[in-house]
C-alpha positions, 0 to 999 in steps of 0.5 A: 442526511448525506446522499450518495448517488450510484451510476451502475451503468457508468463504468470508469475502469477497473477496480484498482489494487487499493488493497495491496499491503507491505509484507506477507503472511506469517507461516509458522509450525511444521504443519503451518497451523500457526500464523495467518496464511489461511486468513491472509490468502482469503483476502486475495491481497494482490501485492506485498511490498517487501520493505522492512521485512528484515525486522521480523524473524518469521520472514528471515530477519536480518538475512532477508530481502535487503541488499546487504543481506543477499550480497553481504560482502560488497567487495565480492564479485557480483558475477559469482553466485558464491557471493550471494546469500539468497536462502531466506529471501527465497523462503520469504518469496515462497511464503508470499506466493503461497498466499496467492500474492505477488511480491513487490520487491524493494531494492535497498535497505530497511529503515535504521532507527538507532544512532549507529548506522550500518547499511543506509550509506550511499553504496561505494560503487553505484554501478556495482550496486546496480549489477548486484540488483540485476543478479538478484532479479535474475536469481528470482525471475530467471533461474540464475544461481539455482534460482527461480522463475517467480515473474516478479514485476515490480522492483523499487529502488530504495526507500524514503531517501528524503526522510531526513536529507532536507533537515541537515541532521547528523548521520546518527539521526538519519534513518534511511539515507545518509547521503545528499540528494545529488548522490541519490539522484546519481544512484537512482539514475545508474540503477534505473537505467541499468535495470531497465536495459537488462529487463525492459519488460519489468517495472522499475521505479521508486524511490518511496518518498515520504512526503517532503514536497520540495524534495519530491519535486526536485527529484522528479524534475531532475529525473526528467532532465536526465531522461531516467526511465521510471515505470512507477513513482512511489510515495508515502502518506501517514495522516489523520484524515483519509482524504489526504492520501487522495489529495496527495495523489492528485498533486503527484499526478500533476507533478509526474505529468508535467515532467514527462512521466504521464505514463508512469504509475503512481503508487502510495506504498505506505499509508496508515492512520496517524494522528501525529508522531508526537503526543498523539502517537500512543493514541494512534497505535491504540486506534490502528488496531480497532474499529477507527483504524478499520474505518480509516482503511476502508475510507482510504481504499474507497477514496483512492479508487476514485483518485488518480492513483494506480496502487495503494499499499497498507503499512503494515501486514508484518507483525507490528503495532501498525498492523490493524489487520491481524493481531501481532501475537495470535495472528487472528483477524482484527477489525481491519481484516473485515475492511479489506474483506469488504474491498476484496468483494468490490475487486472481485466484481472488477469494474469501477462505477461512478458514485457522486456525493451530495454537496454537503458530503463533499464538504464534510468528507466524513463518508467515502464510497466506491462502487463496482459491478461485474462485467454483465452488470448482474451483480453490483456492490457499493462500499461506504465508510464513515470516519470521524477524526474528532471523537467528541463530534462522533455521532451516528448519522443517516446516509442515503444511497440512491441509484441513478436509474432503477430501484433497489432490488433485494439489497443485502447490507453488511456492516462493520462497526464496533459490534459487528464484523460485516454482519447483516444489518438493518436498513430502510427504503425511503423515497427510493433511497436505501438509508443506512444508520452509520456509527462514527467509525463504520463500514457498510457493504451493500450488494445487489 
């Protein structure tokens, strides 16, 4: 039996925003009865990154978020409000804010999958591009050009410049950046220094690397040499095991610390379950929307709460095959919604407390846990997620939860599995431990 020991008196810090996502709610119909705003709002999602919003017409489609959308003629005057088209981007920001969620704005372009490329080329003038970004920020935060005062804090420069740069592919096969690494270094340096000078209190960072380690390393080292300000470093992981996200978080924290970025936040702002991108892809998208995807999400959030990472952002809350939280047609909650609901309850308590797995659990890494308490310690909870990638090895198993001090008093157990949606579930107390019988893909929330 695997055992997890909980230390309710040992507060490690805050429960971090591991339950942030990419993209906001769907708001449809004059009476807003179509879409998912109520169930989105209920999850108390802290941040919604705006990348790839332009794929969905419900957010404004091609006229939303991307620099090419808000500043459609790059030869225009960036100081003239008439050069900008903010209307649908404003609408989308209002949708996100209506859910009680803060936008996390990606400056740049959506991914381009088709052979002909339109907007992922290096800008003709890096300085002018930075000035365009400046005025977009001024519009959304400072009221410029009949704008708003949203107070958006996080501004991310570009997305996945490393995706194909290292492969030597022709432009037709590149998807996010057609230029060289050196050109991207120059763009990032120009934009980051300009925006940080204009907005010293905002968080300026990026560049949403997709896991090409040599490219990431060279980028961070070069930014360090150039003394480029970077309030956060963003990166992506798609993997078949939740533990790989936390593993990457530790590696990236070491890289940042070694290059003068010890105070730079680390954000994994795209992640989800992916068996692989080839023969396992159909299996992947079928399972993201079910209990396996939900267990993966809960396991990742729990594991990263215990890792050196500051924010986790699920990809994607937009209606897409990678959305395991809401059905992409009816917008009804899927199994993943309940995984996010379980983590919401931890975050409501606010204070992260230490958990310690038994040695056999550390080896197997099938069960992940994170625990929290309120400030006074009167209310406590632990989230336990079980995930098994190899279906043929999947069997129910017992997991014991022990308190380092004291005994269990009136615990309440809710379980998410193939049959239940965070509904009350049986347990037993054995030798002072609370014993759960967990299915291969399941999540338990124990509150006391």
